[in-house]
DSSP file (Angstrom, degrees, kcal/mol; ACC not computed):
  #  RESIDUE AA STRUCTURE BP1 BP2  ACC     N-H-->O    O-->H-N    N-H-->O    O-->H-N    TCO  KAPPA ALPHA  PHI   PSI    X-CA   Y-CA   Z-CA
    1    1 A M              0   0    0      0, 0.0     2,-0.2     0, 0.0     0, 0.0   0.000 360.0 360.0 360.0 127.4  128.9   94.0  117.3
    2    2 A A        -     0   0    0     36,-0.1     2,-0.3    37,-0.0    36,-0.2  -0.513 360.0-155.3 -79.4 145.9  125.7   94.5  115.4
    3    3 A T        -     0   0    0     34,-2.0     2,-0.6    -2,-0.2    -1,-0.0  -0.780  13.9-131.2-110.8 162.6  125.3   97.2  112.7
    4    4 A C        -     0   0    0     -2,-0.3     2,-0.3    34,-0.1    33,-0.2  -0.888  24.3-176.8-122.1 103.4  122.0   98.7  111.8
    5    5 A Y        -     0   0    0     31,-1.5     2,-0.3    -2,-0.6    70,-0.3  -0.700  31.3-110.5 -93.1 151.0  121.3   98.9  108.1
    6    6 A R  E     -a   75   0A   0     68,-2.3    70,-2.8    -2,-0.3     2,-0.4  -0.604  29.3-122.8 -80.0 137.3  118.2  100.5  106.8
    7    7 A L  E     -a   76   0A   0     -2,-0.3     2,-0.4    68,-0.2    70,-0.2  -0.703  28.3-174.8 -82.8 129.0  115.6   98.2  105.2
    8    8 A V  E     -a   77   0A   0     68,-2.5    70,-3.2    -2,-0.4     2,-0.4  -0.996  10.4-152.7-124.8 126.4  114.7   99.0  101.6
    9    9 A F  E     -a   78   0A   0     -2,-0.4    70,-0.2    68,-0.2     2,-0.1  -0.840  14.0-127.9-107.7 134.2  111.9   97.1   99.9
   10   10 A D     >  -     0   0    0     68,-2.6     4,-2.5    -2,-0.4     5,-0.2  -0.464  38.7-109.6 -63.2 148.8  111.4   96.3   96.2
   11   11 A E  H  > S+     0   0    0      1,-0.2     4,-2.3     2,-0.2     5,-0.2   0.887 118.6  47.8 -53.1 -44.7  107.9   97.3   95.3
   12   12 A S  H  > S+     0   0    0      2,-0.2     4,-2.1     1,-0.2    -1,-0.2   0.874 110.7  52.5 -68.8 -34.6  106.6   93.8   94.8
   13   13 A A  H  > S+     0   0    0     66,-0.2     4,-1.9    65,-0.2    -2,-0.2   0.911 110.2  48.1 -65.4 -41.5  108.2   92.7   98.2
   14   14 A E  H  X S+     0   0    0     -4,-2.5     4,-2.1     1,-0.2    -2,-0.2   0.896 110.4  51.3 -67.7 -38.2  106.5   95.5  100.0
   15   15 A E  H  X S+     0   0    0     -4,-2.3     4,-1.5    -5,-0.2    -1,-0.2   0.901 107.2  54.1 -63.4 -39.2  103.1   94.6   98.3
   16   16 A A  H  < S+     0   0    0     -4,-2.1     4,-0.3     1,-0.2    -1,-0.2   0.913 110.8  45.9 -59.8 -43.9  103.6   91.0   99.4
   17   17 A L  H >< S+     0   0    0     -4,-1.9     3,-1.4     1,-0.2    -1,-0.2   0.880 107.8  56.6 -67.0 -38.2  104.1   92.2  103.0
   18   18 A T  H 3< S+     0   0    0     -4,-2.1    -1,-0.2     1,-0.3    -2,-0.2   0.817 101.9  58.4 -63.1 -31.5  101.1   94.5  102.8
   19   19 A G  T 3< S+     0   0    0     -4,-1.5    -1,-0.3    -3,-0.2    -2,-0.2   0.557  89.9  94.1 -79.7  -5.9   98.9   91.5  101.9
   20   20 A L  S <  S-     0   0    0     -3,-1.4    -3,-0.0    -4,-0.3     0, 0.0  -0.461  91.3 -94.7 -80.2 153.6   99.8   89.6  105.1
   21   21 A P     >  -     0   0    0      0, 0.0     4,-2.6     0, 0.0     3,-0.4  -0.432  46.1-108.4 -60.3 148.5   97.7   89.7  108.2
   22   22 A P  H  > S+     0   0    0      0, 0.0     4,-2.3     0, 0.0     5,-0.2   0.838 116.5  51.3 -56.7 -39.8   99.2   92.5  110.5
   23   23 A E  H  > S+     0   0    0      2,-0.2     4,-2.0     1,-0.2     5,-0.1   0.919 113.3  44.6 -63.0 -43.0  100.6   90.0  113.1
   24   24 A E  H  > S+     0   0    0     -3,-0.4     4,-2.4     2,-0.2     5,-0.2   0.910 112.4  51.4 -69.2 -42.2  102.4   88.0  110.4
   25   25 A A  H  X S+     0   0    0     -4,-2.6     4,-2.3     1,-0.2    -1,-0.2   0.898 110.0  50.8 -59.8 -40.2  103.6   91.1  108.6
   26   26 A R  H  X S+     0   0    0     -4,-2.3     4,-2.4    -5,-0.3    -1,-0.2   0.912 109.6  49.8 -63.7 -43.0  105.0   92.4  111.8
   27   27 A A  H  X S+     0   0    0     -4,-2.0     4,-2.1     1,-0.2    -2,-0.2   0.921 111.3  48.6 -64.2 -43.1  106.8   89.1  112.5
   28   28 A V  H  X S+     0   0    0     -4,-2.4     4,-2.6     1,-0.2    -1,-0.2   0.907 111.3  50.3 -65.7 -41.2  108.4   89.0  109.0
   29   29 A K  H  X S+     0   0    0     -4,-2.3     4,-2.5     1,-0.2    -1,-0.2   0.892 109.5  51.1 -63.9 -39.1  109.5   92.7  109.5
   30   30 A N  H  X S+     0   0    0     -4,-2.4     4,-1.9     2,-0.2    -1,-0.2   0.900 109.4  50.4 -63.1 -39.4  111.1   91.8  112.8
   31   31 A F  H  X S+     0   0    0     -4,-2.1     4,-1.7     1,-0.2    -2,-0.2   0.934 111.4  49.1 -62.1 -45.5  112.9   88.9  111.1
   32   32 A L  H  X S+     0   0    0     -4,-2.6     4,-2.6     1,-0.2    -2,-0.2   0.886 106.9  55.1 -62.7 -39.5  114.1   91.3  108.4
   33   33 A R  H  X S+     0   0    0     -4,-2.5     4,-2.0     1,-0.2    -1,-0.2   0.897 104.9  54.2 -60.3 -39.9  115.3   93.8  111.0
   34   34 A G  H  X S+     0   0    0     -4,-1.9     4,-0.6     2,-0.2    -1,-0.2   0.890 108.6  48.0 -62.4 -38.9  117.4   91.0  112.5
   35   35 A L  H >< S+     0   0    0     -4,-1.7     3,-1.0     1,-0.2     6,-0.2   0.918 110.9  51.7 -64.7 -41.5  119.0   90.5  109.1
   36   36 A A  H 3< S+     0   0    0     -4,-2.6   -31,-1.5     1,-0.3    -2,-0.2   0.819 104.9  56.0 -66.0 -30.0  119.6   94.2  108.8
   37   37 A D  H 3< S+     0   0    0     -4,-2.0   -34,-2.0     1,-0.3    -1,-0.3   0.701 119.2  32.9 -72.9 -17.1  121.3   94.3  112.2
   38   38 A H    X<  +     0   0    0     -3,-1.0     3,-1.7    -4,-0.6    -1,-0.3  -0.461  69.6 158.7-135.8  62.8  123.7   91.6  111.0
   39   39 A P  T 3  S+     0   0    0      0, 0.0    30,-0.2     0, 0.0    -1,-0.1   0.603  70.7  59.7 -68.5 -12.5  124.3   92.3  107.3
   40   40 A F  T 3  S+     0   0    0      2,-0.1    -5,-0.0    -5,-0.0    -2,-0.0   0.431  78.6 117.3 -96.6  -0.2  127.6   90.4  107.1
   41   41 A R  S <  S-     0   0    0     -3,-1.7    -3,-0.0    -6,-0.2    -6,-0.0  -0.312  75.3-105.8 -67.6 153.1  126.1   87.0  108.2
   42   42 A T        -     0   0    0      1,-0.1    -1,-0.1     2,-0.0    -2,-0.1  -0.687  37.9-131.0 -78.9 123.1  126.2   84.1  105.8
   43   43 A P        -     0   0    0      0, 0.0    15,-0.1     0, 0.0     3,-0.1  -0.271  16.8-115.1 -72.8 161.0  122.7   83.5  104.4
   44   44 A A  S    S+     0   0    0     13,-0.4     2,-0.3     1,-0.1    14,-0.2   0.901  98.3   4.6 -61.1 -41.6  121.1   80.0  104.3
   45   45 A Q  E     -B   57   0A   0     12,-1.5    12,-2.3     2,-0.0     2,-0.3  -0.928  68.2-150.1-138.2 160.4  121.2   80.0  100.5
   46   46 A Q  E     +B   56   0A   0     -2,-0.3     2,-0.3    10,-0.2    10,-0.2  -0.995  12.7 177.7-134.1 145.1  122.5   82.3   97.8
   47   47 A V  E     -B   55   0A   0      8,-2.0     8,-3.6    -2,-0.3     2,-0.4  -0.958  27.9-119.9-136.8 155.9  121.2   83.0   94.3
   48   48 A R  E     -B   54   0A   0     -2,-0.3     6,-0.2     6,-0.2     2,-0.1  -0.808  24.9-144.0 -97.2 139.0  122.4   85.4   91.6
   49   49 A D    >   -     0   0    0      4,-2.3     3,-2.2    -2,-0.4    -1,-0.0  -0.266  38.8 -84.5 -89.3-175.6  120.1   88.0   90.2
   50   50 A A  T 3  S+     0   0    0      1,-0.3    -1,-0.1     2,-0.1    -2,-0.0   0.799 130.3  53.8 -60.7 -27.4  119.9   89.3   86.7
   51   51 A A  T 3  S-     0   0    0      2,-0.1    -1,-0.3     1,-0.0     3,-0.1   0.467 120.3-108.5 -85.6   1.3  122.7   91.7   87.4
   52   52 A G  S <  S+     0   0    0     -3,-2.2     2,-0.3     1,-0.3    -2,-0.1   0.521  71.6 143.4  86.6   4.1  125.0   88.9   88.6
   53   53 A R        -     0   0    0      1,-0.1    -4,-2.3    -5,-0.0     2,-0.4  -0.580  54.1-118.4 -80.3 137.5  124.8   90.0   92.2
   54   54 A L  E     -B   48   0A   0     -2,-0.3     2,-0.4    -6,-0.2    -6,-0.2  -0.620  32.0-165.6 -75.8 130.9  124.6   87.4   94.9
   55   55 A N  E     -B   47   0A   0     -8,-3.6    -8,-2.0    -2,-0.4    13,-0.2  -0.926  16.0-126.5-114.8 141.4  121.4   87.6   96.9
   56   56 A G  E     -BC  46  67A   0     11,-2.9    11,-2.5    -2,-0.4     2,-0.4  -0.607  19.1-156.7 -81.7 149.8  120.8   85.9  100.3
   57   57 A V  E     +BC  45  66A   0    -12,-2.3   -12,-1.5    -2,-0.2   -13,-0.4  -0.995  14.2 177.3-130.4 126.3  117.8   83.7  100.6
   58   58 A E  E     - C   0  65A   0      7,-2.5     7,-3.0    -2,-0.4     2,-0.5  -0.954  21.7-139.9-129.8 148.2  116.2   82.9  104.0
   59   59 A L  E     + C   0  64A   0     -2,-0.3     2,-0.4     5,-0.2     5,-0.2  -0.917  19.9 177.3-107.4 131.2  113.2   81.0  105.1
   60   60 A F  E >   - C   0  63A   0      3,-3.3     3,-3.2    -2,-0.5     2,-0.3  -0.955  63.5 -54.8-134.9 115.2  111.0   82.4  107.9
   61   61 A D  T 3  S-     0   0    0     -2,-0.4    -2,-0.0     1,-0.3     0, 0.0  -0.366 123.0 -20.8  52.0-114.2  107.9   80.4  108.7
   62   62 A R  T 3  S+     0   0    0     -2,-0.3    22,-1.8    -3,-0.1     2,-0.4   0.162 121.6  97.8-107.3  17.8  106.1   80.1  105.4
   63   63 A V  E <   -CD  60  83A   0     -3,-3.2    -3,-3.3    20,-0.2     2,-0.5  -0.905  55.8-158.1-114.4 131.0  108.0   83.1  103.9
   64   64 A V  E     -CD  59  82A   0     18,-3.1    18,-2.7    -2,-0.4     2,-0.5  -0.939  14.8-163.7-106.2 127.5  111.0   83.0  101.6
   65   65 A V  E     -CD  58  81A   0     -7,-3.0    -7,-2.5    -2,-0.5     2,-0.4  -0.948   8.3-165.4-117.4 128.9  113.0   86.2  101.6
   66   66 A T  E     +CD  57  80A   0     14,-2.4    14,-1.8    -2,-0.5    13,-1.5  -0.946  27.0 149.6-112.8 132.8  115.5   87.2   99.0
   67   67 A Y  E     -CD  56  78A   0    -11,-2.5   -11,-2.9    -2,-0.4     2,-0.3  -0.952  29.4-154.0-153.3 166.0  117.8   90.2   99.8
   68   68 A W  E     - D   0  77A   0      9,-2.0     9,-3.0    -2,-0.3     2,-0.6  -0.987  22.4-122.3-148.1 148.2  121.2   91.7   99.4
   69   69 A A  E     - D   0  76A   0     -2,-0.3     2,-1.1     7,-0.2     7,-0.2  -0.789  11.1-157.3 -92.4 123.6  123.3   94.1  101.5
   70   70 A D  E >>> - D   0  75A   0      5,-3.3     5,-1.8    -2,-0.6     3,-1.0  -0.785  15.6-179.8 -95.9  88.6  124.3   97.3   99.9
   71   71 A H  T 345S+     0   0    0     -2,-1.1     3,-0.4     1,-0.3    -1,-0.2   0.785  71.2  67.4 -64.4 -29.3  127.3   98.0  102.1
   72   72 A A  T 345S+     0   0    0      1,-0.2    -1,-0.3    -3,-0.1    -2,-0.0   0.837 117.9  22.6 -63.5 -31.8  128.2  101.3  100.4
   73   73 A V  T <45S-     0   0    0     -3,-1.0    -1,-0.2     2,-0.1    -2,-0.2   0.279 108.1-114.5-119.7  11.3  125.0  102.9  101.7
   74   74 A C  T  <5 +     0   0    0     -4,-0.7   -68,-2.3    -3,-0.4     2,-0.4   0.924  67.8 137.7  58.3  50.7  124.3  100.7  104.7
   75   75 A E  E   < -aD   6  70A   0     -5,-1.8    -5,-3.3   -70,-0.3     2,-0.7  -0.975  50.1-146.5-127.6 141.4  121.0   99.3  103.3
   76   76 A L  E     -aD   7  69A   0    -70,-2.8   -68,-2.5    -2,-0.4     2,-0.7  -0.938  24.5-152.2-101.6 112.0  119.6   95.8  103.3
   77   77 A R  E     -aD   8  68A   0     -9,-3.0    -9,-2.0    -2,-0.7     2,-0.9  -0.762   1.7-151.7 -92.7 115.2  117.6   95.6  100.0
   78   78 A V  E     +aD   9  67A   0    -70,-3.2   -68,-2.6    -2,-0.7   -11,-0.3  -0.776  17.7 177.2 -89.6 105.9  114.7   93.2  100.2
   79   79 A A  E     +     0   0A   0    -13,-1.5     2,-0.3    -2,-0.9   -66,-0.2   0.815  61.4   6.6 -82.5 -32.4  114.3   91.9   96.5
   80   80 A A  E     - D   0  66A   0    -14,-1.8   -14,-2.4   -68,-0.1     2,-0.4  -0.994  45.2-166.0-155.9 146.6  111.5   89.5   97.1
   81   81 A V  E     + D   0  65A   0     -2,-0.3     2,-0.3   -16,-0.2   -16,-0.2  -0.979  28.5 171.9-129.4 114.1  109.0   88.1   99.6
   82   82 A E  E     - D   0  64A   0    -18,-2.7   -18,-3.1    -2,-0.4     2,-0.3  -0.879  19.7-143.8-127.5 158.3  107.4   84.9   98.5
   83   83 A F  E       D   0  63A   0     -2,-0.3   -20,-0.2   -20,-0.2   -21,-0.0  -0.871 360.0 360.0-119.7 149.5  105.1   82.4  100.2
   84   84 A F              0   0    0    -22,-1.8   -21,-0.1    -2,-0.3    -1,-0.1   0.338 360.0 360.0-133.6 360.0  104.9   78.6  100.0
């Protein structure tokens, strides 16, 4: 059963999405909504942030997304959106 967590973007992650062409930004947001619908899934990679929290890392097309699920408030927090 899927849950629906609210997406919350770090300011720099939101700016990175804003800089994308509209179609590409929409595709990345749809990908992120899929992650928010399944916040308990095991990410492809994990890294620790400065606070020691495990963050999931996923690759979508040419975009690397770093995020963590805040289960207490049902939010998927997008910490970074980077391109390669």
